[in-house]
C-alpha positions, -999 to +999 in steps of 0.1 A: -339+429+175-344+393+164-338+358+177-317+329+163-327+294+158-308+273+183-276+267+202-253+279+173-257+301+143-272+286+112-263+299+077-298+316+077-291+332+110-258+346+097-274+359+066-300+378+085-276+391+112-255+407+085-284+430+075-277+466+088-313+470+100-306+443+127-296+461+158-297+433+184-303+397+192-325+383+221-317+348+234-344+323+245-343+290+263-336+271+231-304+291+227-291+285+262-277+251+272-250+262+296-228+293+301-198+281+280-221+273+251-238+307+254-204+324+254-195+306+222-228+316+206-223+352+217-187+351+203-200+339+169-226+367+168-200+393+177-176+380+151-203+389+125-215+422+141-195+434+171-219+463+177-251+443+182-269+447+215-274+412+231-304+406+254-321+380+274-351+376+298-334+364+330-357+377+356-357+347+379-385+324+388-404+311+358-388+336+335-352+325+333-338+314+299-305+301+310-309+276+338-280+252+338-246+263+353-261+295+368-281+303+399-318+295+399-328+329+411-361+336+428-391+354+412-392+391+421-424+384+440-406+362+465-381+390+471-409+415+475-425+394+501-393+389+522-400+417+547-376+444+559-346+430+541-363+430+507-343+460+494-310+445+502-321+412+487-333+428+455-300+446+450-281+413+457-302+393+434-299+418+406-262+420+410-259+382+408-281+379+378-263+407+359-229+393+368-237+359+354-253+373+322-224+397+316-200+369+321-218+351+292-212+382+270-249+393+272-254+431+275-288+433+291-316+413+307-350+430+303-355+438+339-369+448+363-407+442+360-424+473+373-460+461+370-481+459+401-494+426+413-532+432+412-540+396+417-556+397+382-528+390+357-514+354+356-487+365+331-474+390+356-482+374+390-451+367+410-429+385+384-440+416+402-423+430+433-456+437+449-490+455+449-482+488+464-466+515+441-442+530+466-428+496+477-424+484+441-406+517+434-383+513+464-374+477+457-370+483+419-346+512+427-325+488+448-327+462+419-315+488+395-286+497+418-276+460+417-277+458+379-257+490+375-231+480+401-224+449+380-222+469+348-256+463+333-282+489+323-318+485+336-349+482+314-383+486+331-414+469+318-443+470+309-452+507+307-476+521+319-484+489+338-497+454+329-510+444+363-547+452+359-551+436+324-561+400+329-553+385+295-519+373+285-506+395+256-486+365+243-518+348+232-545+375+234-551+413+233-554+426+269-575+456+279-574+480+308-606+501+309-596+524+338-594+562+334-560+579+327-560+595+362-563+562+380-535+546+359-512+576+365-519+576+402-512+539+407-496+515+381-476+542+364-460+555+396-430+532+395-422+542+359-426+579+368-404+577+399-377+557+382-376+572+347-343+589+354-327+556+366-339+534+337-318+532+306-346+514+288-384+510+290-406+484+273-443+493+268-471+469+273-492+453+245-523+464+264-551+487+251-560+513+277-594+519+261-603+551+281-570+567+268-562+554+233-575+528+209-540+514+203-518+493+226-494+514+245-464+503+224-481+517+193-495+549+209-479+583+204-499+595+233-483+570+257-448+571+243-444+607+232-468+627+253-465+608+285-433+588+286-410+613+267-429+645+275-444+643+310-419+618+325-389+632+307-376+597+298-346+600+275-336+563+273-343+535+249-379+525+242-381+488+232-412+475+216-424+442+232-423+413+208-442+424+177-451+388+169-472+384+201-509+382+198-513+415+217-496+433+187-518+418+160-546+443+165-525+467+145-523+445+113-496+425+096-459+427+105-452+456+082-480+477+098-468+467+133-432+479+124-445+512+111-469+518+140-443+510+167-416+531+150-440+560+144-451+559+180-415+563+191-400+528+197-362+529+192-358+491+188-384+468+175-385+431+186-396+405+162-391+371+178-401+334+174-415+339+139-387+338+113-409+346+083-422+378+101-386+388+109-376+384+072-406+403+060-399+431+086-363+434+074-374+437+037-400+463+046-375+483+067-349+482+038-376+493+013-387+522+036-352+533+044-352+528+082-321+539+100-309+519+131-313+538+164-280+551+177-297+555+211-302+517+215-264+510+212-258+530+244-269+500+264-240+479+253-219+469+283-180+469+283-183+443+310-201+420+286-174+424+261-148+413+286-169+382+296-150+375+328-158+340+340-140+342+374-168+361+392-175+333+417-142+339+434-153+375+442-161+382+479-192+401+468-204+371+449-200+348+479-216+373+502-246+378+479-252+341+475-250+335+512-274+364+518-301+349+495-295+314+510-300+328+545-334+341+534-343+308+516-343+325+482-317+301+468 
C-alpha cells in the first residue's frame, strides 16, 4: 500500500499504481482538500486499478486527514470520557465517519485505536478510548458496530498495545520492557476480546524486549504464534508504515519488506518516501512477491457506490444531534 503525491494523480503516480504488486493506496492530508476532490482522486485511481484497497486515517481529533466539507469528529478519548452514554456515542461517531469516507469512495479508515491510555505515550494520548481494558473493549466493540453498520470493515491498532511505550514510532524506536504475562493481561486484552470482530489488525512498531528483539510488526512470535495462533485472528494484518523510524531497526527498505512479509503481514505500507516505495516495488518484483488475496476482502461495495446523499438520512441527522447534545461536535 503506497501513497500518492497530491490532490490528483501525477504521471509518476500512475506508473507506480499500475504495478501489480501495489495492492492499495492510503490518502494523507495533502491528498484531501474537500469531498468532491477526494471523490475525483478516487475515481482516477479506480480507473487505473478498480481492485485497489483505498484507505485513510480518519480517527477524529488530531488524526483526521480530510477536514473540509465533513464533520470535525472528536478524538476517541473524548468519547471514552463521556460517561454512561459513551458506547452509544462511539457507535454513532463511527457510523458518521464511515458514512462520510465511504461516500468519498474510500474503503477503510484504520480504526479503531485499541491502545490503552497509560498517560505515557504522547503519540497515543487522546486517540485511546481509555485506560481500562474492559472499558476500551466495550467502547471499541460499539465503534466496530458503527463502522460495520455503515458498510466499513474495522482495523484495530496497534497490536499488542502501544500505550506503555513512551517514544513516538514515527520518529524513534519505542520500547516496552514489561513481561509477556503483563502485556497479555492488560494492553493486549482489547485485541484478544475483539479478534473475531476485527477484519484487520495493525501491529505496533514497538520492541517488547522481554518477548522478542524485533518490533511486533516484524515478529513471527507476535504475529504467528500469538495473533494468528492464540487469538485465532483470521483477518488482514497490515504493517504500520515501513518508512517510519520505528521500522528502521530492521535495516533498509528491502529488509523491512522481507521481515514484515516473513512475519506474516498481508499488506505492507510504504508511505511518504517515494524512493523507498520504488525500491520496495523493484525488490518485490525481483523476489516474486504475490499480492495478498486476503487484503482485498476489505473492499467495500458501499465505497464503490459513493452515495453523496447521506446527510438526508434520518440516522445521519439523529447521530449528529446526539453528538452535539454531548458537546462532541
